[in-house]
C-alpha positions in Angstrom: -18.8 85.2 -37.5 -18.3 83.2 -35.3 -17.4 84.2 -31.8 -14.3 83.7 -30.5 -13.5 81.1 -27.5 -12.4 82.0 -23.9 -8.7 81.0 -23.7 -8.0 77.5 -22.5 -4.8 77.1 -20.4 -4.0 73.3 -18.8 -2.2 73.6 -15.9 -0.2 70.6 -14.6 0.0 69.2 -11.2 2.5 71.1 -8.9 5.4 68.8 -7.4 6.8 71.0 -5.3 9.1 74.4 -5.3 12.6 75.4 -5.0 15.0 78.9 -5.1 16.6 80.3 -7.6 20.0 80.4 -7.8 20.3 83.6 -6.7 17.3 83.8 -4.1 15.1 86.3 -6.0 12.3 83.8 -7.2 10.7 80.9 -5.7 10.0 78.3 -9.1 7.4 75.7 -9.2 7.8 72.1 -10.1 5.1 70.7 -12.1 4.2 67.9 -14.3 3.7 64.0 -13.9 6.2 62.4 -11.3 7.9 60.6 -14.4 9.1 63.6 -16.4 8.8 66.7 -14.3 9.4 70.5 -15.6 9.8 73.8 -14.3 6.7 76.2 -13.6 5.9 79.3 -12.9 8.5 81.6 -11.0 7.3 83.8 -8.1 9.4 87.4 -7.4 10.2 87.6 -3.7 10.3 91.0 -2.2 13.3 89.6 0.5 16.1 87.0 -1.1 15.7 83.8 0.2 18.1 81.4 1.6 16.3 78.3 2.2 13.3 76.7 1.3 10.7 74.1 2.5 8.1 73.3 0.3 4.7 71.5 1.3 4.5 67.3 0.8 0.9 68.5 -0.8 2.7 71.5 -3.0 0.4 74.3 -2.1 2.8 76.5 -0.1 6.6 77.1 0.7 7.9 78.3 3.9 10.8 80.9 2.9 14.2 81.8 5.1 14.7 85.4 3.9 17.0 88.5 5.2 14.1 89.4 7.1 13.0 85.7 8.8 10.6 83.4 7.9 7.6 84.0 5.2 5.1 81.6 3.6 4.2 81.7 -0.2 0.8 79.9 -0.7 -0.8 79.3 -3.8 -1.1 82.6 -6.2 -0.1 85.2 -3.3 2.9 86.8 -2.6 5.1 86.1 0.2 3.6 86.9 3.7 6.2 87.5 6.7 5.4 85.6 9.6 8.4 85.6 12.0 11.0 88.0 12.7 14.8 86.7 13.2 17.6 88.3 14.6 20.4 88.5 11.9 22.5 85.5 11.5 19.7 83.0 12.9 19.8 79.5 11.6 16.3 78.1 11.4 15.4 74.3 10.8 11.5 73.8 9.6 9.6 70.4 9.2 6.6 70.4 7.3 3.3 67.8 8.4 3.3 64.9 6.2 -0.2 65.6 5.5 0.7 69.1 4.9 -1.8 70.4 8.0 0.9 72.9 9.3 4.6 73.5 10.2 7.2 74.0 13.0 10.2 76.0 12.8 13.0 75.9 15.5 15.8 78.8 15.6 18.1 80.3 18.8 16.1 79.3 22.0 12.7 79.0 20.7 10.3 76.2 18.2 6.9 77.3 16.9 4.5 74.9 15.6 2.1 76.9 12.5 -1.3 75.8 10.6 -0.8 75.6 7.0 -1.9 79.2 6.8 0.9 80.4 8.7 -1.3 81.0 12.1 0.9 80.1 14.9 -0.3 77.1 17.7 2.4 76.7 19.9 5.7 77.9 21.1 8.2 76.7 23.1 11.4 77.5 24.8 14.1 74.8 23.9 17.7 74.8 24.3 20.8 77.0 21.9 21.0 75.0 18.6 18.0 73.0 19.0 17.0 71.9 15.6 14.2 69.9 14.3 13.7 66.6 13.0 10.2 66.0 12.3 7.0 67.4 12.8 3.0 65.5 13.3 0.6 67.9 13.8 -1.1 65.7 15.6 2.0 63.9 17.5 4.6 66.6 18.2 7.8 67.4 17.0 11.2 65.3 17.2 14.2 67.7 18.3 18.0 67.1 18.4 21.0 69.5 19.8 24.8 68.3 19.7 23.7 66.0 23.0 20.7 64.5 22.8 17.1 64.1 21.1 13.8 64.1 22.6 10.1 63.7 21.3 7.7 66.3 22.6 4.4 65.5 22.1 1.6 68.4 24.1 3.2 68.3 27.5 5.3 66.0 27.5 8.8 65.1 26.6 10.2 61.8 26.1 14.4 61.8 25.7 15.6 58.9 23.3 18.4 56.7 23.9 20.6 58.4 21.2 20.2 60.8 17.9 19.0 59.3 15.4 20.2 60.3 11.5 16.9 61.0 10.1 13.3 60.4 11.4 9.3 61.0 10.4 5.9 60.1 12.1 3.9 57.3 10.3 0.7 59.0 9.0 -2.0 57.4 10.5 -0.7 56.1 13.9 0.9 58.1 16.7 4.2 56.3 16.1 7.6 57.9 15.5 10.3 56.1 13.0 14.0 56.3 13.8 16.9 55.7 11.4 20.3 55.6 13.1 23.8 55.9 11.2 24.1 52.4 10.4 20.9 52.2 8.7 18.7 50.5 11.1 14.9 51.3 11.3 13.0 51.3 14.4 9.6 52.6 15.3 8.4 53.7 18.9 5.4 54.4 20.1 4.7 57.8 22.7 5.5 55.4 25.4 8.7 54.8 24.1 7.7 50.7 23.1 8.8 49.1 19.9 6.4 48.9 17.3 8.7 47.5 14.2 12.0 47.3 12.7 13.6 47.3 9.1 17.1 47.6 7.6 17.7 50.5 5.3 20.6 52.3 4.1 24.0 53.7 6.2 24.5 57.5 6.8 20.8 58.1 5.4 20.5 62.0 4.8 16.4 61.6 5.1 13.6 59.6 5.8 10.0 60.0 4.1 6.8 57.9 4.6 4.4 57.7 2.3 1.2 59.5 2.6 -0.3 56.3 3.7 1.5 55.0 6.0 2.2 51.4 4.9 6.1 52.4 3.9 9.2 54.0 4.2 12.3 55.9 1.9 15.7 56.4 2.6 18.7 57.2 0.7 22.3 58.6 1.2 24.6 61.1 -0.3 26.0 58.3 -2.8 22.7 57.4 -4.2 21.9 53.9 -2.6 18.1 53.6 -1.4 15.9 51.5 0.4 12.1 51.3 0.6 10.1 49.0 3.3 6.7 48.2 3.3 5.7 47.7 6.8 2.4 45.6 5.7 4.7 43.0 3.6 7.7 43.5 5.9 9.7 43.5 2.4 12.6 45.7 1.8 14.1 46.8 -1.6 17.4 48.7 -1.9 19.0 50.2 -5.4 21.2 52.6 -6.4 20.2 55.8 -8.0 22.3 57.5 -11.0 23.6 60.6 -9.0 24.3 61.6 -6.3 21.2 62.8 -3.3 21.5 65.7 -1.5 18.8 65.6 0.6 15.0 64.0 0.9 11.8 66.2 0.9 8.7 64.9 0.8 6.7 65.6 -2.7 2.9 65.8 -3.9 2.0 62.7 -4.1 1.0 59.4 -2.3 4.8 58.4 -2.1 6.8 60.8 -4.1 10.2 62.1 -2.9 12.4 65.3 -3.9 16.4 64.3 -4.0 18.1 67.6 -5.0 17.6 71.1 -3.7 20.0 73.0 -6.0 19.2 75.4 -9.0 22.3 74.8 -10.5 21.7 71.3 -11.2 18.8 69.2 -12.6 16.4 68.0 -9.6 15.4 64.2 -9.1 11.6 63.0 -8.2 11.4 59.8 -7.1 8.2 57.8 -7.7 7.5 55.2 -4.9 4.6 54.1 -6.9 6.6 53.4 -10.4 10.1 53.3 -8.8 11.0 55.7 -11.7 13.3 58.5 -10.8 12.1 61.8 -13.4 14.9 64.6 -13.5 13.8 68.7 -14.2 16.1 70.2 -16.6 18.4 72.8 -14.7 17.2 75.9 -13.7 19.1 78.2 -16.0 16.5 77.3 -18.7 13.3 79.5 -19.0 10.7 79.7 -16.6 7.6 81.1 -16.8 6.8 84.3 -15.2 
């Protein structure tokens, strides 16, 4: 009798994570960007209210009733930080997934990809984080002002941007205003480039190689600008947009954050938007 072969399981690439509608599970998005699907579901010990997946999809930061937790790979979510009841956290990942920053109440922290704390700052109440780079610092904003904190220096901006992103491979910070004007600056606040994207953008995402930026607004109007060719392409999606979150790949962006609707994944390499079925369908445990 021939010996039975080992079980063979084919695993699809991970594209990110979202929460189940009741916050009891973190659900993986898998597959190719043009045809994404739901993957495994990880039960959470505490109900989560928000989730921020790392751009490379290997981890997800969660805000639970206890505070901030980190889920990595096949591990259980690890509690990192206790927050006072009612605190609202804002979180941003480094574009290369080298770590993340979290702000709440009157504090901000930078943490490594494994959750280890790297730095902590006292900030004004209500400060939120708009962008983070493990090498180039944080862009922080309140209702009145915005500042770029880099090591021991802080640069106050002339206006609060609608969205912002650090450009990978450089020390540049790129700012997008409500009118859709994109402007890059260096740490001395000198301009390094400009482009016109879309008004009232919900976010700004840089390609992993730092060559391009993508923005979209709630109505589904999008714009992609290539900083090498100085060309900008505009288009419209088939649906509305909730926000922009970098997904795994050179230039891939997730556009929705609700388990109650199909999740859209935009592929900057092909220009195609793929759709994950709504999560009321079955997911793998």
